[in-house]
C-alpha positions in Angstrom: -9.6 2.8 -11.7 -11.3 -0.4 -10.5 -10.4 -3.0 -8.0 -11.1 -6.7 -8.8 -10.3 -10.0 -7.2 -7.6 -12.0 -9.0 -9.0 -15.5 -9.6 -6.4 -16.8 -12.0 -2.7 -17.6 -11.6 -0.8 -15.3 -9.2 2.8 -15.7 -10.4 2.6 -12.6 -12.6 2.0 -10.6 -9.4 5.2 -11.7 -7.7 7.4 -8.8 -9.0 4.7 -6.3 -7.9 4.3 -7.8 -4.4 8.1 -7.8 -4.0 8.0 -4.0 -4.1 6.5 -4.2 -0.6 8.3 -7.3 0.7 11.8 -7.7 -0.6 12.2 -11.3 0.3 11.1 -13.4 -2.6 11.0 -16.6 -0.5 8.8 -14.8 2.0 6.3 -13.6 -0.7 6.3 -17.1 -2.3 5.2 -18.6 1.1 2.0 -16.6 1.1 1.4 -15.8 -2.6 -1.3 -18.5 -3.0 -3.0 -17.9 0.4 -6.1 -15.8 1.0 -7.6 -13.4 -1.5 -5.6 -11.2 -3.9 -7.1 -7.9 -5.3 -5.7 -5.9 -8.1 -6.2 -2.2 -8.9 -6.4 -1.6 -12.6 -6.7 1.3 -15.0 -7.9 -0.1 -18.2 -6.0 -3.3 -18.6 -3.0 -1.9 -16.8 -2.3 -3.2 -13.2 -1.6 -0.3 -10.8 -1.3 -2.2 -7.5 -2.3 -5.2 -5.6 -3.3 -6.3 -2.0 -3.3 -9.8 -0.5 -5.4 -10.6 2.5 -5.0 -13.7 4.5 -7.4 -14.8 7.3 -5.7 -15.5 10.6 -8.7 -16.9 12.4 -12.5 -16.5 12.3 -12.4 -12.8 13.3 -9.0 -11.5 12.2 -7.7 -11.0 8.6 -4.2 -9.8 7.8 -3.3 -7.4 5.0 -0.3 -9.5 4.2 1.0 -7.3 1.3 -0.1 -4.1 -0.4 2.1 -2.9 -3.3 1.7 -0.1 -5.8 3.7 0.9 -8.8 5.2 4.4 -8.4 2.8 6.1 -10.8 -0.2 4.8 -8.7 1.0 6.2 -5.4 -0.6 9.3 -3.8 -3.8 9.2 -6.0 -6.0 6.9 -3.9 -5.0 3.5 -5.2 -3.8 2.2 -1.9 -6.9 3.4 -0.1 -9.1 1.8 -2.8 -7.4 -1.6 -2.2 -7.9 -1.3 1.6 -11.5 -0.1 1.2 -12.3 -3.2 -0.9 -10.6 -5.5 1.7 -12.4 -3.9 4.6 -15.8 -4.1 2.8 -15.3 -7.8 1.7 -14.0 -9.0 5.0 -16.6 -7.1 7.0 -19.3 -8.8 4.9 -17.8 -12.2 5.7 -18.0 -11.5 9.4 -14.4 -10.6 10.2 -14.1 -8.0 13.0 -10.4 -7.0 12.9 -7.8 -6.3 10.2 -4.1 -6.3 11.0 -1.1 -5.2 8.9 2.6 -5.0 9.7 5.4 -2.8 8.3 9.0 -2.4 8.9 10.2 0.0 11.6 12.0 1.8 8.7 8.9 2.3 6.6 8.0 5.8 7.9 5.6 6.6 5.1 3.6 3.5 5.7 3.1 4.5 9.4 1.3 7.6 8.2 -0.7 5.8 5.5 -2.0 3.1 7.7 -3.1 5.6 10.4 -4.9 7.7 7.8 -6.7 4.5 6.9 -7.9 4.1 10.5 -5.3 1.6 11.7 -3.7 2.0 15.2 -0.3 0.6 16.4 -0.8 -2.6 18.4 2.5 -4.3 18.7 6.1 -5.0 17.6 7.5 -8.2 16.3 11.2 -7.7 17.4 13.9 -8.9 15.0 11.4 -10.0 12.4 13.5 -8.8 9.4 16.7 -10.4 10.7 15.6 -13.7 9.1 15.7 -12.1 5.6 18.8 -13.1 3.5 19.9 -9.5 3.0 19.6 -6.5 5.3 16.9 -4.0 4.2 17.5 -0.3 4.5 14.9 2.5 4.1 15.2 6.2 5.0 18.7 5.5 6.4 17.2 3.0 8.9 17.8 -0.7 8.9 14.5 -2.8 8.9 14.8 -4.9 12.1 11.3 -5.0 13.7 7.8 -5.4 12.3 5.5 -2.7 13.6 1.9 -4.1 13.8 -1.2 -2.0 13.2 -4.9 -3.1 13.7 -8.3 -1.8 12.7 -11.7 -2.8 14.0 -13.8 -3.5 10.9 -17.1 -2.4 12.4 -15.9 1.2 13.0 -15.3 3.9 10.4 -11.7 4.8 10.0 -10.7 6.1 6.5 -9.7 9.7 6.9 -9.7 12.4 4.3 -6.3 13.9 3.5 
């Protein structure tokens, strides 16, 4: 598997990115922002991560999505490692990422990647056109995680 930056049109990545963010309108708002990286096996796309700078020191992992067959085999970690490496090289010092209060698996994943909880954006998902349910829990709040980029943080499973 390799991770490369997407330099061409991004529309083809919309269905993939919607696996991680169910609001098409929300994804379209940031689809063309920042830098998009794709994980590929041969010519087949396995997943993608979109990073958007917030300011001169903070970058947000706005979306990371993997096809089912690419989960649990290091694809997500590889996409995060590339983002951390590239944005550290550019002088960024902090990366943030948010996930729904109902996305329990994501809580573990981000912490294994060195992120720590740093805040809650209450009622974030109430603006979505349809309610989102995962693990029998309604997505209401965005739980924010952060990672300092100058410190090691990726953990072995």
